[in-house]
Kinemage of the C-alpha trace (Angstrom):
@kinemage 1
@onewidth
@group {chain A} dominant
@subgroup {mainchain}
@vectorlist {calphas} color= white
{ca met a 1} P 2.889 -21.264 25.629
{ca leu a 2} L 2.943 -19.005 22.566
{ca asn a 3} L -0.256 -18.553 20.585
{ca lys a 4} L -0.095 -19.505 16.919
{ca pro a 5} L 0.041 -16.301 14.810
{ca ser a 6} L -3.324 -15.604 13.190
{ca ile a 7} L -5.593 -12.858 11.853
{ca pro a 8} L -9.391 -12.406 12.140
{ca lys a 9} L -11.523 -14.487 9.795
{ca gly a 10} L -12.495 -12.616 6.677
{ca thr a 11} L -9.233 -10.630 6.540
{ca arg a 12} L -6.032 -11.370 4.626
{ca asp a 13} L -2.303 -10.731 4.604
{ca phe a 14} L -0.780 -9.962 1.211
{ca leu a 15} L 2.654 -11.219 0.181
{ca pro a 16} L 4.828 -9.130 -2.175
{ca ala a 17} L 3.645 -10.985 -5.304
{ca glu a 18} L 0.022 -10.448 -4.268
{ca met a 19} L 0.666 -6.774 -3.572
{ca ala a 20} L 2.181 -6.421 -7.044
{ca gly a 21} L -1.075 -7.732 -8.521
{ca arg a 22} L -3.252 -5.550 -6.306
{ca asn a 23} L -1.217 -2.437 -7.102
{ca tyr a 24} L -1.553 -3.251 -10.805
{ca ile a 25} L -5.345 -3.304 -10.365
{ca phe a 26} L -5.344 -0.049 -8.389
{ca gln a 27} L -3.097 1.676 -10.938
{ca thr a 28} L -5.171 0.513 -13.911
{ca ile a 29} L -8.383 1.712 -12.266
{ca thr a 30} L -6.841 5.022 -11.151
{ca asn a 31} L -5.567 5.713 -14.677
{ca val a 32} L -9.056 5.222 -16.128
{ca phe a 33} L -10.706 7.371 -13.448
{ca ser a 34} L -8.215 10.179 -14.083
{ca leu a 35} L -8.703 9.863 -17.859
{ca tyr a 36} L -12.371 10.784 -17.393
{ca gly a 37} L -11.629 13.804 -15.189
{ca tyr a 38} L -12.319 12.381 -11.715
{ca thr a 39} L -10.242 13.572 -8.741
{ca pro a 40} L -9.325 11.681 -5.545
{ca ile a 41} L -10.601 12.139 -1.998
{ca glu a 42} L -10.331 10.151 1.247
{ca thr a 43} L -12.608 9.830 4.279
{ca pro a 44} L -11.911 8.354 7.756
{ca ala a 45} L -12.106 4.601 8.366
{ca met a 46} L -14.675 5.291 11.096
{ca glu a 47} L -17.858 7.326 10.864
{ca asn a 48} L -20.479 8.300 13.427
{ca leu a 49} L -23.111 5.561 13.627
{ca ser a 50} L -25.720 8.245 12.996
{ca thr a 51} L -24.102 8.701 9.570
{ca leu a 52} L -24.174 4.998 8.700
{ca leu a 53} L -27.413 3.670 10.174
{ca gly a 54} L -30.598 3.576 8.105
{ca lys a 55} L -28.840 3.914 4.736
{ca tyr a 56} L -28.259 0.263 3.821
{ca gly a 57} L -31.526 -1.408 4.794
{ca glu a 58} L -32.217 -3.632 7.782
{ca glu a 59} L -29.811 -6.376 6.681
{ca gly a 60} L -27.043 -3.891 5.918
{ca asp a 61} L -27.349 -2.248 9.339
{ca lys a 62} L -26.762 -5.643 10.966
{ca leu a 63} L -23.404 -5.926 9.198
{ca leu a 64} L -21.930 -2.711 10.629
{ca phe a 65} L -18.829 -3.101 12.778
{ca lys a 66} L -19.417 -0.912 15.843
{ca ile a 67} L -16.615 0.652 17.896
{ca leu a 68} L -16.845 0.730 21.697
{ca asn a 69} L -16.798 4.197 23.247
{ca ser a 70} L -13.596 5.143 25.023
{ca gly a 71} L -13.283 4.980 28.801
{ca asp a 72} L -15.925 3.499 31.107
{ca phe a 73} L -18.469 2.879 28.346
{ca leu a 74} L -20.900 1.013 30.629
{ca ser a 75} L -21.151 3.707 33.311
{ca lys a 76} L -24.283 5.312 31.851
{ca val a 77} L -26.091 2.058 31.062
{ca pro a 78} L -28.554 0.791 33.735
{ca ser a 79} L -27.318 -2.589 34.997
{ca gly a 80} L -30.668 -4.223 34.231
{ca glu a 81} L -30.200 -3.571 30.496
{ca tyr a 82} L -26.965 -5.514 30.102
{ca phe a 83} L -28.585 -8.776 29.105
{ca arg a 84} L -31.999 -7.780 27.768
{ca asp a 85} L -31.141 -6.860 24.181
{ca ser a 86} L -27.528 -6.944 23.042
{ca asn a 87} L -28.349 -5.034 19.867
{ca lys a 88} L -29.949 -2.135 21.752
{ca leu a 89} L -27.103 -2.211 24.264
{ca ser a 90} L -24.536 -1.841 21.481
{ca phe a 91} L -26.063 1.482 20.434
{ca lys a 92} L -25.711 2.819 23.978
{ca ile a 93} L -22.032 1.935 24.259
{ca cys a 94} L -21.003 2.614 20.652
{ca glu a 95} L -21.183 5.987 18.896
{ca lys a 96} L -18.907 5.157 15.942
{ca gly a 97} L -18.563 2.375 13.406
{ca leu a 98} L -16.257 1.255 10.608
{ca arg a 99} L -17.554 2.355 7.227
{ca tyr a 100} L -19.693 -0.216 5.390
{ca asp a 101} L -19.075 1.308 1.960
{ca leu a 102} L -17.675 4.515 0.455
{ca thr a 103} L -20.937 5.962 -0.922
{ca val a 104} L -22.635 7.001 2.332
{ca pro a 105} L -19.439 8.605 3.706
{ca phe a 106} L -19.143 10.370 0.338
{ca ala a 107} L -22.660 11.782 0.702
{ca arg a 108} L -21.745 13.003 4.192
{ca phe a 109} L -18.511 14.477 2.755
{ca val a 110} L -20.402 16.383 0.036
{ca ala a 111} L -22.921 17.809 2.503
{ca gln a 112} L -20.168 18.816 4.921
{ca his a 113} L -17.874 20.402 2.315
{ca lys a 114} L -20.461 21.691 -0.186
{ca asn a 115} L -19.062 25.214 -0.129
{ca ser a 116} L -15.588 23.993 -1.122
{ca leu a 117} L -16.704 21.819 -4.052
{ca thr a 118} L -17.472 22.602 -7.692
{ca phe a 119} L -20.626 20.899 -8.955
{ca pro a 120} L -21.049 18.585 -10.739
{ca phe a 121} L -18.382 17.091 -8.479
{ca lys a 122} L -16.498 14.111 -9.932
{ca arg a 123} L -14.552 12.073 -7.400
{ca tyr a 124} L -12.871 8.722 -7.037
{ca gln a 125} L -11.929 7.017 -3.793
{ca ile a 126} L -9.889 3.855 -3.195
{ca gln a 127} L -10.008 2.717 0.432
{ca pro a 128} L -10.926 -0.330 2.570
{ca val a 129} L -14.408 -0.987 3.968
{ca trp a 130} L -15.606 -3.438 6.621
{ca arg a 131} L -18.665 -5.688 6.939
{ca ala a 132} L -19.514 -8.092 9.753
{ca asp a 133} L -20.454 -10.735 7.214
{ca arg a 134} L -19.965 -14.505 7.288
{ca pro a 135} L -16.644 -15.098 5.502
{ca gln a 136} L -16.792 -17.363 2.450
{ca lys a 137} L -15.296 -17.598 -1.027
{ca gly a 138} L -15.196 -14.117 -2.536
{ca arg a 139} L -16.741 -12.538 0.569
{ca tyr a 140} L -14.481 -10.782 3.059
{ca arg a 141} L -14.932 -8.734 6.216
{ca glu a 142} L -12.271 -6.254 5.143
{ca phe a 143} L -11.895 -5.387 1.487
{ca phe a 144} L -11.015 -2.502 -0.803
{ca gln a 145} L -13.527 -0.612 -2.888
{ca cys a 146} L -12.598 1.613 -5.808
{ca asp a 147} L -15.465 4.089 -6.161
{ca val a 148} L -16.129 6.631 -8.891
{ca asp a 149} L -19.076 9.039 -8.583
{ca val a 150} L -20.424 12.247 -10.054
{ca ile a 151} L -22.807 14.223 -7.860
{ca gly a 152} L -24.827 17.357 -8.538
{ca ser a 153} L -26.133 16.344 -11.985
{ca asn a 154} L -29.284 14.543 -13.143
{ca ser a 155} L -27.993 13.930 -16.669
{ca leu a 156} L -28.097 10.357 -17.971
{ca phe a 157} L -24.866 11.051 -19.829
{ca asn a 158} L -23.199 10.416 -16.469
{ca glu a 159} L -24.522 6.831 -16.559
{ca ile a 160} L -23.208 6.457 -20.118
{ca glu a 161} L -19.791 7.666 -18.966
{ca leu a 162} L -19.815 5.158 -16.100
{ca gly a 163} L -20.576 2.424 -18.627
{ca gln a 164} L -17.511 3.502 -20.603
{ca ile a 165} L -15.402 3.545 -17.431
{ca ile a 166} L -16.512 0.006 -16.551
{ca asp a 167} L -15.650 -1.140 -20.073
{ca asp a 168} L -12.245 0.582 -20.083
{ca val a 169} L -11.258 -0.796 -16.660
{ca phe a 170} L -12.038 -4.420 -17.427
{ca thr a 171} L -10.630 -4.212 -20.940
{ca gly a 172} L -7.431 -2.821 -19.406
{ca leu a 173} L -7.362 -5.669 -16.888
{ca asn a 174} L -8.004 -8.263 -19.642
{ca val a 175} L -11.215 -9.503 -17.953
{ca ser a 176} L -14.305 -10.123 -20.114
{ca cys a 177} L -17.527 -9.106 -18.357
{ca asp a 178} L -21.286 -9.005 -18.567
{ca val a 179} L -22.537 -5.598 -17.433
{ca lys a 180} L -26.143 -5.851 -16.244
{ca ile a 181} L -28.301 -2.726 -16.121
{ca asn a 182} L -31.753 -2.019 -14.695
{ca asn a 183} L -33.607 0.942 -13.176
{ca arg a 184} L -35.166 1.199 -9.719
{ca lys a 185} L -38.062 3.219 -11.207
{ca ile a 186} L -38.999 0.145 -13.253
{ca leu a 187} L -39.003 -1.984 -10.110
{ca ala a 188} L -41.002 0.666 -8.242
{ca gly a 189} L -43.527 0.638 -11.077
{ca ile a 190} L -43.818 -3.151 -10.925
{ca val a 191} L -44.331 -3.160 -7.171
{ca asp a 192} L -46.873 -0.345 -7.439
{ca leu a 193} L -48.854 -2.162 -10.141
{ca val a 194} L -49.188 -5.259 -7.971
{ca gly a 195} L -50.356 -3.115 -5.042
{ca glu a 196} L -47.380 -3.711 -2.741
{ca ser a 197} L -45.608 -0.325 -2.782
{ca gly a 198} L -45.470 -0.308 1.027
{ca lys a 199} L -43.135 -3.295 0.939
{ca phe a 200} L -40.802 -2.016 -1.803
{ca asn a 201} L -37.529 -2.371 0.122
{ca gln a 202} L -38.454 -5.833 1.411
{ca ile a 203} L -39.298 -6.975 -2.113
{ca met a 204} L -36.038 -5.536 -3.484
{ca thr a 205} L -34.036 -7.403 -0.823
{ca ala a 206} L -35.704 -10.660 -1.872
{ca ile a 207} L -35.367 -10.105 -5.649
{ca asp a 208} L -31.697 -9.188 -5.198
{ca lys a 209} L -31.101 -12.820 -4.149
{ca met a 210} L -32.593 -14.266 -7.353
{ca glu a 211} L -29.362 -15.399 -8.993
{ca lys a 212} L -27.788 -16.737 -5.799
{ca ala a 213} L -30.822 -18.271 -4.084
{ca gly a 214} L -32.949 -19.209 -7.093
{ca arg a 215} L -36.516 -18.440 -8.154
{ca glu a 216} L -38.253 -20.798 -5.704
{ca asn a 217} L -36.400 -19.455 -2.663
{ca val a 218} L -37.220 -15.878 -3.686
{ca ile a 219} L -40.902 -16.830 -4.020
{ca met a 220} L -40.785 -18.372 -0.537
{ca glu a 221} L -39.194 -15.228 0.911
{ca leu a 222} L -41.804 -12.996 -0.738
{ca arg a 223} L -44.522 -15.239 0.674
{ca asp a 224} L -42.929 -14.970 4.127
{ca lys a 225} L -43.026 -11.184 3.772
{ca gly a 226} L -46.819 -11.381 3.440
{ca leu a 227} L -47.285 -11.074 -0.335
{ca ser a 228} L -50.243 -12.883 -1.892
{ca ser a 229} L -49.734 -15.627 -4.489
{ca glu a 230} L -51.310 -13.333 -7.102
{ca ser a 231} L -48.880 -10.491 -6.334
{ca ile a 232} L -45.898 -12.850 -6.402
{ca glu a 233} L -47.011 -14.308 -9.741
{ca lys a 234} L -47.305 -10.825 -11.264
{ca ile a 235} L -43.860 -9.784 -9.985
{ca met a 236} L -42.323 -12.965 -11.393
{ca ser a 237} L -43.983 -12.387 -14.786
{ca phe a 238} L -42.391 -8.922 -14.959
{ca ile a 239} L -38.871 -9.919 -13.939
{ca gly a 240} L -39.021 -13.062 -16.085
{ca ile a 241} L -39.238 -11.143 -19.385
{ca thr a 242} L -36.816 -12.552 -21.988
{ca gly a 243} L -35.433 -11.510 -25.385
{ca ser a 244} L -32.932 -8.959 -26.644
{ca asn a 245} L -32.415 -5.690 -24.784
{ca lys a 246} L -34.770 -3.923 -27.207
{ca gln a 247} L -37.414 -6.688 -27.038
{ca lys a 248} L -37.406 -6.681 -23.239
{ca leu a 249} L -37.713 -2.891 -23.153
{ca asn a 250} L -40.604 -2.851 -25.644
{ca ser a 251} L -42.457 -5.537 -23.680
{ca leu a 252} L -41.871 -3.746 -20.413
{ca ile a 253} L -42.988 -0.327 -21.670
{ca ser a 254} L -46.222 -1.935 -22.824
{ca met a 255} L -46.766 -3.704 -19.487
{ca leu a 256} L -45.982 -0.604 -17.406
{ca gln a 257} L -48.303 1.866 -19.178
{ca glu a 258} L -50.321 2.469 -16.002
{ca ser a 259} L -47.227 3.353 -13.978
{ca glu a 260} L -45.666 6.753 -14.649
{ca ala a 261} L -42.540 5.856 -12.663
{ca gly a 262} L -42.194 2.498 -14.434
{ca val a 263} L -42.453 4.035 -17.913
{ca lys a 264} L -39.964 6.762 -16.922
{ca gly a 265} L -37.484 4.110 -15.766
{ca ala a 266} L -37.887 2.125 -18.986
{ca glu a 267} L -37.326 5.267 -21.056
{ca glu a 268} L -34.135 6.022 -19.097
{ca val a 269} L -32.840 2.499 -19.745
{ca glu a 270} L -33.749 2.839 -23.427
{ca phe a 271} L -31.814 6.130 -23.682
{ca leu a 272} L -28.836 4.510 -21.990
{ca phe a 273} L -28.732 1.494 -24.315
{ca asn a 274} L -29.351 3.567 -27.453
{ca asn a 275} L -26.203 5.567 -26.649
{ca leu a 276} L -24.055 2.681 -25.388
{ca glu a 277} L -24.731 0.759 -28.611
{ca lys a 278} L -23.116 3.593 -30.596
{ca leu a 279} L -19.830 3.183 -28.706
{ca asp a 280} L -16.998 0.740 -29.360
{ca leu a 281} L -17.447 -1.226 -26.133
{ca gln a 282} L -15.585 -4.490 -25.599
{ca asn a 283} L -17.879 -6.061 -22.976
{ca asp a 284} L -21.519 -7.149 -23.076
{ca phe a 285} L -24.172 -4.767 -21.716
{ca thr a 286} L -27.454 -6.495 -20.814
{ca phe a 287} L -30.832 -5.209 -19.630
{ca asp a 288} L -31.838 -7.396 -16.655
{ca val a 289} L -35.294 -6.709 -15.163
{ca ala a 290} L -34.472 -8.957 -12.172
{ca leu a 291} L -31.473 -6.852 -11.141
{ca ala a 292} L -32.444 -5.080 -7.908
{ca arg a 293} L -29.321 -4.169 -5.889
{ca gly a 294} L -30.279 -4.612 -2.228
{ca leu a 295} L -29.227 -1.231 -0.849
{ca asp a 296} L -32.081 1.148 -0.035
{ca tyr a 297} L -30.560 4.360 -1.387
{ca tyr a 298} L -30.723 3.575 -5.130
{ca thr a 299} L -33.445 5.467 -7.030
{ca gly a 300} L -32.646 5.154 -10.760
{ca thr a 301} L -30.165 3.320 -12.974
{ca ile a 302} L -28.411 0.366 -11.324
{ca phe a 303} L -25.352 -1.550 -12.547
{ca glu a 304} L -23.903 -4.951 -11.707
{ca val a 305} L -20.855 -6.529 -13.342
{ca lys a 306} L -19.810 -10.179 -13.382
{ca ala a 307} L -16.798 -11.822 -14.978
{ca lys a 308} L -17.744 -14.217 -17.768
{ca asp a 309} L -15.112 -16.879 -17.217
{ca ala a 310} L -14.663 -16.982 -13.438
{ca glu a 311} L -16.665 -18.486 -10.579
{ca ile a 312} L -17.351 -15.554 -8.270
{ca gly a 313} L -20.061 -12.980 -7.477
{ca ser a 314} L -20.300 -9.427 -8.764
{ca ile a 315} L -17.015 -7.544 -9.176
{ca cys a 316} L -18.498 -4.084 -9.731
{ca gly a 317} L -21.836 -2.448 -9.031
{ca gly a 318} L -23.591 0.812 -8.306
{ca gly a 319} L -26.281 3.173 -9.461
{ca arg a 320} L -28.158 6.452 -9.194
{ca tyr a 321} L -29.118 7.890 -5.788
{ca asp a 322} L -31.285 11.015 -5.542
{ca asn a 323} L -31.879 11.467 -1.830
{ca leu a 324} L -28.701 10.418 -0.048
{ca thr a 325} L -27.247 13.860 0.686
{ca glu a 326} L -30.690 15.038 1.843
{ca met a 327} L -30.217 12.798 4.891
{ca phe a 328} L -27.277 15.056 5.768
{ca gly a 329} L -29.118 18.335 5.205
{ca leu a 330} L -28.355 18.860 1.505
{ca pro a 331} L -31.545 18.283 -0.544
{ca asp a 332} L -32.009 18.122 -4.331
{ca val a 333} L -28.521 16.812 -5.129
{ca ser a 334} L -28.536 13.683 -7.271
{ca gly a 335} L -25.531 11.440 -7.709
{ca val a 336} L -24.547 8.289 -9.561
{ca gly a 337} L -21.541 6.040 -9.241
{ca val a 338} L -20.110 2.548 -9.350
{ca ser a 339} L -17.768 0.629 -7.075
{ca phe a 340} L -15.092 -1.813 -8.240
{ca gly a 341} L -14.353 -4.608 -5.768
{ca ala a 342} L -10.567 -4.870 -5.891
{ca asp a 343} L -10.364 -8.084 -3.851
{ca arg a 344} L -12.806 -9.990 -6.040
{ca ile a 345} L -11.198 -8.597 -9.184
{ca tyr a 346} L -7.860 -9.902 -7.895
{ca asp a 347} L -9.375 -13.355 -7.306
{ca val a 348} L -10.856 -13.346 -10.817
{ca met a 349} L -7.546 -12.381 -12.402
{ca ile a 350} L -5.768 -15.152 -10.501
{ca gln a 351} L -8.350 -17.660 -11.802
{ca leu a 352} L -7.909 -16.363 -15.353
{ca asn a 353} L -4.112 -15.977 -15.133
{ca ala a 354} L -4.679 -12.428 -16.398
{ca phe a 355} L -1.783 -10.637 -14.676
{ca pro a 356} L 1.206 -9.619 -16.822
{ca arg a 357} L 4.189 -11.855 -16.128
{ca glu a 358} L 6.546 -8.931 -15.538
{ca leu a 359} L 4.608 -7.872 -12.428
{ca leu a 360} L 6.702 -10.250 -10.364
{ca thr a 361} L 9.831 -8.324 -11.343
{ca thr a 362} L 10.474 -5.577 -8.796
{ca thr a 363} L 14.265 -5.500 -9.140
{ca lys a 364} L 15.680 -5.595 -12.677
{ca leu a 365} L 19.373 -5.941 -11.790
{ca met a 366} L 21.224 -7.432 -8.838
{ca phe a 367} L 24.926 -6.904 -8.151
{ca thr a 368} L 26.750 -9.824 -6.551
{ca asn a 369} L 28.892 -9.324 -3.457
{ca phe a 370} L 32.270 -11.097 -3.535
{ca gly a 371} L 34.120 -8.857 -1.103
{ca glu a 372} L 34.532 -5.371 0.268
{ca lys a 373} L 36.460 -3.921 -2.696
{ca glu a 374} L 34.181 -5.543 -5.285
{ca ala a 375} L 31.103 -4.328 -3.410
{ca ala a 376} L 32.487 -0.778 -3.247
{ca phe a 377} L 32.948 -0.744 -7.035
{ca ser a 378} L 29.447 -2.213 -7.480
{ca leu a 379} L 27.975 0.559 -5.307
{ca ser a 380} L 29.471 3.234 -7.559
{ca val a 381} L 27.960 1.569 -10.649
{ca leu a 382} L 24.717 0.865 -8.809
{ca glu a 383} L 24.265 4.562 -8.101
{ca lys a 384} L 24.510 5.392 -11.827
{ca val a 385} L 22.152 2.530 -12.735
{ca arg a 386} L 19.471 3.773 -10.341
{ca lys a 387} L 19.846 7.356 -11.554
{ca ala a 388} L 19.166 6.012 -15.046
{ca gly a 389} L 15.821 4.707 -13.776
{ca val a 390} L 16.698 1.014 -13.473
{ca ser a 391} L 15.611 -0.730 -10.255
{ca ala a 392} L 18.696 -2.421 -8.831
{ca glu a 393} L 20.172 -3.751 -5.597
{ca leu a 394} L 23.387 -5.154 -4.113
{ca tyr a 395} L 23.324 -8.536 -2.393
{ca pro a 396} L 24.220 -7.542 1.204
{ca glu a 397} L 26.322 -10.545 2.297
{ca thr a 398} L 29.582 -11.997 0.988
{ca val a 399} L 28.465 -15.605 0.413
{ca lys a 400} L 28.862 -18.273 -2.255
{ca met a 401} L 27.733 -17.298 -5.737
{ca lys a 402} L 25.241 -20.197 -5.846
{ca lys a 403} L 23.313 -18.713 -2.918
{ca gln a 404} L 23.324 -15.240 -4.448
{ca leu a 405} L 22.094 -16.498 -7.821
{ca ser a 406} L 19.427 -18.589 -6.085
{ca tyr a 407} L 18.197 -15.438 -4.360
{ca ala a 408} L 17.999 -13.614 -7.716
{ca his a 409} L 16.131 -16.543 -9.264
{ca arg a 410} L 13.549 -16.742 -6.451
{ca arg a 411} L 13.051 -12.974 -6.623
{ca his a 412} L 12.488 -13.175 -10.425
{ca ile a 413} L 15.368 -10.739 -11.012
{ca pro a 414} L 16.132 -10.982 -14.754
{ca phe a 415} L 19.752 -9.720 -14.734
{ca val a 416} L 22.712 -10.209 -12.397
{ca ala a 417} L 25.906 -8.111 -12.505
{ca leu a 418} L 28.941 -10.206 -11.515
{ca val a 419} L 31.899 -8.239 -10.170
{ca gly a 420} L 34.918 -10.333 -9.181
{ca glu a 421} L 38.674 -9.669 -9.089
{ca thr a 422} L 38.978 -9.635 -12.893
{ca glu a 423} L 36.064 -7.243 -13.410
{ca leu a 424} L 37.422 -5.008 -10.644
{ca lys a 425} L 40.823 -4.738 -12.347
{ca glu a 426} L 39.277 -4.029 -15.741
{ca gln a 427} L 36.572 -1.730 -14.298
{ca leu a 428} L 33.964 -3.811 -16.138
{ca val a 429} L 30.879 -5.817 -15.213
{ca thr a 430} L 29.865 -9.322 -16.324
{ca leu a 431} L 26.136 -9.173 -17.077
{ca lys a 432} L 24.274 -12.463 -16.729
{ca asn a 433} L 20.828 -12.989 -18.249
{ca met a 434} L 19.027 -15.190 -15.714
{ca glu a 435} L 16.514 -16.494 -18.238
{ca thr a 436} L 18.904 -17.540 -21.022
{ca gly a 437} L 22.037 -18.041 -18.926
{ca thr a 438} L 24.168 -15.998 -21.367
{ca gln a 439} L 26.914 -13.707 -20.063
{ca glu a 440} L 28.877 -10.765 -21.469
{ca lys a 441} L 31.548 -8.481 -20.039
{ca ile a 442} L 30.693 -4.813 -20.608
{ca ser a 443} L 31.445 -1.333 -19.293
{ca pro a 444} L 29.134 0.365 -16.786
{ca ala a 445} L 28.012 2.764 -19.522
{ca lys a 446} L 27.119 -0.116 -21.869
{ca leu a 447} L 25.361 -1.853 -18.984
{ca ile a 448} L 23.098 1.125 -18.457
{ca glu a 449} L 22.508 1.494 -22.189
{ca lys a 450} L 21.517 -2.155 -22.472
{ca leu a 451} L 19.104 -2.096 -19.549
{ca thr a 452} L 17.420 1.158 -20.564
{ca ser a 453} L 17.033 0.489 -24.304
């Protein structure tokens, strides 16, 4: 009995029409990255677990896909340990894992190739990542990230540039967004002021769930982490600040006066917004004190982007990281970057019907096939058409015209070149417009002129 064809949950096949949309997203993003002077790199799909572990927080580490060692991977494991702790066992039989994101491998890349790079180093990277997450709407186990980072510079003008890149990408994709911005120094200041600095990462993990889980669930999680009711109330009063960007910043600076880190973070956000407001940006940029970003490696500015008119989670996010390369032996190198989630962006654009209609058109002209002699003449014209830069093809079989035209219609081919006995004698082509149904008999030269004008 044959098994029904299937793929792992959380992964997807992509049909030609879907690939056309995805390639449109990739090309739009790549064009913007290149416009700002970023250059491409690639890293392996797998990394050493020592590279990945301890960079994403406790919850992130649980989502790593581990790869079994080659050969007899159990030979060095005492038999009594097989069933005691499966998590500990996995680290004895797995030395590698699929990358969880592109940022940590990038930090490893920079540390490993530091002598071959020019700093500040501006790179972009478009590759798949893997997470052992529970699949659900907008959440996949395999998905593409489109990362853009600059490393080796502390300047806040890099954050401003990333804001422009975010705006240009989503304007180019015809997706209206709300770009939320915060600063980890502000959050560190808040946590320090309530006397819970030792639980910073745990608190950030909880706050990061605010929008999805709701205020009450976040309060419950903070309580479960051992925070007092007084500390929780103070944290909630900070992250609940309302008003315009300027009003929220003024209130926060006043409330954080006793925290040097908190004031520094607020001043960085103020600088960022003062400069962004001078630019002709098409999307909304909002200061959100509750924005935390759950990953442990962020130290400064953090970004999160959501589409205004679509039901889905964040479609872009990132921030400043000061200590990531230090974990790989390269201290004092600060970086900042954002990651565009291509799969979620695709889902948003499908919801919004934002893809250009012409994306479905891969072939512009199809030649019919009514016999060996007609096909031979079509091939000679087809060669000239392709050399002129027009995508074209010859229907491979000699079948009824209805079937050939049906094929062209289903493929969204806008023009069909009919070559029968009459056209062959006259050395002409009958060009049919598949949308209007009109036909005209023209020379091969006129055909090319018409399709390239």
